[in-house]
MIMAR-921948 format. One record per residue (C-alpha): x negated, y, z. Coordinates in steps of 0.001 Angstrom, whole numbers, plus 500000, padded with zeros to 6 digits. Last residue first. Example, Ala and Ser with C-alpha at 12.3 -4.5 7.8 and 13.67 -1.06 7.14 Angstrom:
<rs>
486330498940507140;487700495500507800;
</rs>
This chain:
<rs>
814850504785594989;816737501879596564;816455500926600206;816581497347601296;818538495365603885;817661491666603534;816758491356607180;813108490444606473;812832493208603932;812324492692600208;809660494754598395;810723495333594760;808601497412592380;810072498892589195;808721499720585735;807668502638583530;805826501933580300;802173502868580085;800965506255578902;798865507956576253;797614511406575383;796047513702572812;798677516490572740;797156517631576036;794113519139574295;792314520958577142;793104518464579917;792871515539577513;795576513103578491;796260509904580413;799483508682582033;800267505732584293;804019505282584032;806246505770587072;806968502748589301;810592503109590377;811280501611593783;813314498760595251;813060498616599003;810892497624601936;807962499921602645;804226499313602982;803117497241599998;799386497924600129;797197499329597365;793730498421596129;791847500239593388;790410499351590024;789099501490587165;788324500326583635;787091502118580523;787497500760576983;785776502187573913;784301505510572822;782507507302575646;784409509608577979;782744512828579098;783991514963581986;786006511932583052;788668512285585723;790752509698587572;793714510540589792;795502508061592058;799052508913593073;801582509537595855;799537510007598998;796439511101597099;793312509212596096;791064511443593984;788406510283591537;785509511970589745;783033510455587288;785320508244585214;783358507151582117;780388508465580159;778408509004583330;779587506578586006;780252503005584916;782637500097585481;784789501633588177;785729500977591784;787787498649593918;787881494872594477;784603494890596412;786042497474598799;788791495023599650;786293492345600662;784406494976602678;787476495562604828;788594499167605177;787750500443608661;784597502119607317;786844504450605331;785541505180601810;787711502343600502;790780504568600715;793780502280600385;796537503294597941;800072503141599362;802931501274597721;806687501398598395;807085504977597142;805943503955593674;802473505223592848;801593507724590120;798533506933588019;797318510211586501;794358509698584168;792487512885583261;790069513450580357;787622516330580010;785730515387576825;786416512525574423;784359509999572432;786341508217569726;788788505278569590;789782505751573257;790860502992575627;791898503431579256;792332500449581528;793895500790584974;793629497826587327;795680497791590537;794614495174593080;797493494318595363;797636493866599114;800828492432600543;802094493960603787;805770493686602844;806081490953600214;805833491889596563;808280491567593676;807468493266590362;810320494465588147;809351494589584471;808819497513582086;805246496561581254;804129496090584868;802097492922584359;801298490863587421;797905489245586913;797854485426586808;796150484559589048;795351485683592573;792814488366593384;790416487601596262;790716489599599496;790292486517601695;793965486659602735;795008486605599085;795108489643596840;798097490203594504;797165491324591016;798611494454589346;798129495512585715;797943498875583970;797235499691580319;796583503135578791;795837503913575145;794568507342574101;794875509087570714;798667509235570830;799668505970572496;803059505582574164;804547502998576490;808318503096576846;810225505215579318;812868504191581838;815518506857582473;814804509131585403;815201512275583326;814427515888584070;815529519064582323;814007522519581955;815516525012579514;813416528110578829;814725531161576960;812489534192576323;813723537562575149;812257540678573584;814397543778573020;813170546221570385;813216549995570890;816121552419570966;819593551803572384;821939548808572542;820965545122572879;823133542013573079;821826538471573675;824391535712573132;824280532080574346;826657529480572942;826774526017574584;826519522921572370;827538519682574097;825055516834574647;825470516822578425;828323518558580137;827811522295580477;825822525028582225;826430525003585984;824829521592586644;821628522795584974;821263525634587416;821221529113585879;818273531457586369;818090535140585494;815055537342584883;814410540949583988;810730541528583234;808860544731584029;805855545296581759;806730548971581481;806899551872579070;809997553938579725;813628553031580241;814813549432580163;818362548711581391;819381545215582520;822356542841582531;822108539071583080;824549536148583427;827624537550581671;830132534797580880;831169534100577280;829555530644577155;826333532225578431;826188535993577992;823011538064578112;823153541852578345;820703544568577369;820324548320577748;817804550455575882;815351553316576107;811855552295574999;808822554575575466;806177553976572837;802679553026574105;802564549346573213;799393549626571183;796114549667573032;797038548761576633;799439546052575467;796832544586573105;794243544482575893;796673542682578210;797681540319575411;794037539311574957;793559538664578690;796748536607578870;795613534623575845;792248533729577383;793708532659580762;796448530543579174;794082528949576653;791524527938579281;794234526522581568;795476524376578708;798299524073576159;799875527503576327;802943528444578342;806728528829578129;807474525197577261;805168525336574287;803401528547573349;801751528607569942;804214531190568612;803181533823571148;799585533484569977;800531533672566290;802712536738566844;799849538340568776;797562537589565823;800009539186563397;800378542211565663;796598542597565729;796513542607561928;799172545304561782;797504547370564512;793894547348563337;794096550657561445;795859552109564502;792661552030566505;791263549283568702;787825549323567177;785276547207569076;787346546358572151;790291545450569902;787983543304567763;786620541489570824;790021540810572389;791488539564569094;788544537226568546;788798535771572049;792566535228571789;792271533706568328;789469531408569514;791658530316572455;794576529463570227;792406527694567653;790844525507570347;787367524993571856;787110523838575503;783331524243575866;782455520550576068;785047519814573385;782766521727571047;780532518659570814;783005516741568643;782925519154565699;786277520856565084;785111524457565259;787903526892566180;790079528549563560;790922532227564048;794493533455563605;796920535584561638;800716535444561478;803409536766559142;802579534371556314;799300532669557223;796332535007557450;793025533410558487;790553535717560185;786923534691559588;786025537839557643;787078539994560602;784569538168562811;781755538643560311;782611542329560055;782525542676563838;779189540829563953;777634543085561320;778941546252562959;777620545204566350;774263544194564861;773820547602563250;774353549452566531;772495546947568726;769314548931569282;771203551825570871;770888550215574294;773569551069576873;774952547509576638;778708547123577161;779550546967573443;776676544496573023;778301542101575529;781678542385573772;780068541599570418;778108538686571862;781183537125573461;783288537467570288;780486536094568114;780241533050570387;783997532421570289;784178532772566508;781377530220566245;777717531143566516;775083529305564496;773674532341562655;770645532620564926;770515536419564747;773102537110567459;771423534689569878;768039536398569554;769439539931569634;771321539254572847;768269537474574276;766131540554573588;768797542830575056;769223541005578346;771648543513579830;772444542889583501;775218545259584641;777383542509586177;779712542549583151;776561542272581043;775717539043582882;779091537545581909;778604538642578287;775137537088578213;776497533865579747;779260533695577122;776651534050574354;774410531443576005;777302528967575900;778003529765572248;774320529191571443;774364525908573387;777364524697571372;775435525571568193;772374523609569316;774398520578570452;775117520174574151;774909516506575253;771219516738576106;771845519652578456;770151522933577474;767921524148580313;764879523789578022;765692527145576403;765039529164579548;766146532810579322;769872532087579461;769562529675582383;767315532041584323;769939534806584106;772615532288585089;770639531379588203;770144535047589062;773881535757588717;774782532706590828;772237533687593483;773787537129593760;777269535594594007;776251533165596781;776764535854599416;780523536036598689;781872538933596573;783961541713598052;787089542316595979;787870545665594376;789169544641590942;785748545336589415;784270542843591899;786829540226590903;786113540789587211;782388540387587849;783049537157589765;785232535967586867;782301536395584479;780044534458586878;782670531687586925;782738531449583120;778937531360582962;778945528394585384;781758526750583426;779556526827580340;776427525608582120;777989522680584038;775401521535586597;775500517890587615;775572516404591125;779113517340592098;780007518140595706;783251519759594646;783799519234590915;782596521139587832;779170521865589247;777829525363589737;774226526562589576;770867526604591351;771941526042594958;774546523433593999;777635525626594424;780943523778593912;782181523781597526;780732527300597956;783202528557595358;786118527783597712;785807531090599569;786074533177596402;789055531126595257;790861531562598574;790173535297598401;791791535450594958;794985533731596134;795226535837599298;794737539095597412;797389538285594802;800033537563597396;801789534272597782;802637530955596185;803574531509592589;807137532490593432;805765535371595480;803582536329592564;806488536806590169;804365537804587208;805046540422584499;804195543290586837;800786541667587311;799827542724583795;800239546394584619;798532546080588011;795148545104586641;793397542122585074;792209540435588266;795342538323588763;794937537014585210;791549535559586270;792908533667589299;794147530446587721;791375530303585138;788897530021588020;790733527126589685;790957525338586348;787268525831585544;786209524709589024;788117521423588870;791390521249590749;794165519233589175;797909519786589525;798464522761587214;801191524616589122;799326527902589477;798085528089585880;801424526859584528;803308529371586671;801153532151585227;801856530991581684;805573530865582390;805435534282584068;804059535611580819;807595535348579465;807925538828578031;804608540208576754;806193541422573530;807447544428575462;810911545785576325;811595542749578455;814157539996578997;813741536591580640;816304533769580761;815611530595582756;817938527618582271;818140524623584579;816288521770586225;817415519316588873;820773518562590462;821902516129587805;819205514193585870;819356514649582096;820226511361580353;821684512990577274;820024516302576366;821703519541577504;822341521614574377;821850525356574289;822711527616571355;821355531028570358;822890534195568953;820996537492568743;822589540928568707;821050544334567883;817338545091567517;816300541555568454;813231539684569649;812206536036569906;810790533367572236;812082529816572512;811719527022575047;812669523383575605;811037521601578528;811288517913579404;810142516649582807;809870512902583396;811095511665586751;810047509916589930;812551511281592456;811202513312595335;811728513622599070;808762515202600837;808494514267604528;808278517016607098;807164517009610714;808704518070613991;807188516814617238;808590516812620749;807415516564624341;809083516163627705;807866515646631253;810265515271634176;810106511497634167;808606510535630832;810425511937627801;809681511814624068;811405513464621131;810671513006617403;812126515307614739;811883514618610998;812589517477608577;813181516330604989;811463518422602320;813251518586598961;815572516300597001;818853514952598352;820598512532600700;817567510477601716;818523507360603697;816807506192606877;
</rs>
């Protein structure tokens, strides 16, 4: 067989026996191992704006392109954040919860999303999340992974908050919701529930989120609210949670505390030129609760707008919105936590301040040709969108002019996103994490042969049916939280699942990890890759081994093994890419 293009190939099998017939149609995904590069900008204009595009050398034909979005609101381009939440390839409970929270925010925000492009209707996506919660429920709390053995207090509070948002949006909650609220109530009241790896200040922030989540369910633990508020160890995030919880409480006892907390929040704002932001704590333990400047700014903005969202806050709020928009990369923010938090803050800002009715018309021209025209009349989150395939833009490395024209009243906001892909070999990279990968052929007894086959940019030759032991080593100079290793397989190799009883015990002995807690504590073997996750990664070297079989003749690209922090993706590392060669008996081989 030969693949003629990317996408899903339909395979049809027919069978006949006498007068009986049967048939089967199945699909096989056709993909090219590639590295995605995204270039994006966001700006506004009151007249005409001029931009330039340049296709980078080595861009793969037939993949990628330009996306142009126009809107009469600063919330243009939220579809990129929504796509990031839906496309994020891993599935811990926090990530699945962050994915649905923007869908619970109300119809106005949903107007900025193309839900059909994100995989279906809002109701179906939320219902799937509600159903899946039972996979993470431990009876007395939620774990981060399905079937996990350890409770995650912060994520548990985050899920209970999302359950309240789902109920407010009109969804029926599953039976476990009542137990989740009770369990969180007990967690907040019981000081000895603090995990050993949560510092005192991290625990206070966690309790603050839990109190806000409980308040959204109508449970107001006023004594605990006062206790946490008075401790003085709260970060910006913790103060934001407590302030929003107190604003919901019917008790008048919090009047002075609310003012004090709001003033303390305002005092922490850092103004930098035309932007303003909150700085997150940098202590190591805050990685457990996903701390970042972007997320702290979103939380602080939301709390201050809830507290006093009048016109006296508008200039400062605009500066924080400008900061949040400016921290986007590739049309979205750095993590699922940041995307969900920022979308919520922008929703509140939109409801408070963007009340003027625009009346304007806009046109976008690419190399002198009109690619998008739209009129905006009245207050709306509607986004006009146009897409241009990469092959229709220009030869590589040539500047292409793009002009945005606006006529009428009110500013025009625009977002430009250029996606390209490259199949060119990549070198190893270390930016806070170092990844190494080696392969060793196994003999007929299941013992690894010497020496190991290095994959540092070389071409490895294996015989069809060979078993190889793949060793992935990850090294970190300091302790990390929430780390993922993504080891993509070449099409000629298939990872063996040692959980099957049909897998030989000798092969099972060549698979596994060095330790559990403090190293990789969740693994997933997929058709095209092996995924390793560490909720907490101790300083030093961590090793994981698995066995793969050479199943298909051909010469295949072996993509790099990549590691990153899920909530600080700039901390990352990867191996070099390489190739795997599996000769066929006839000498005819496919090339990928």
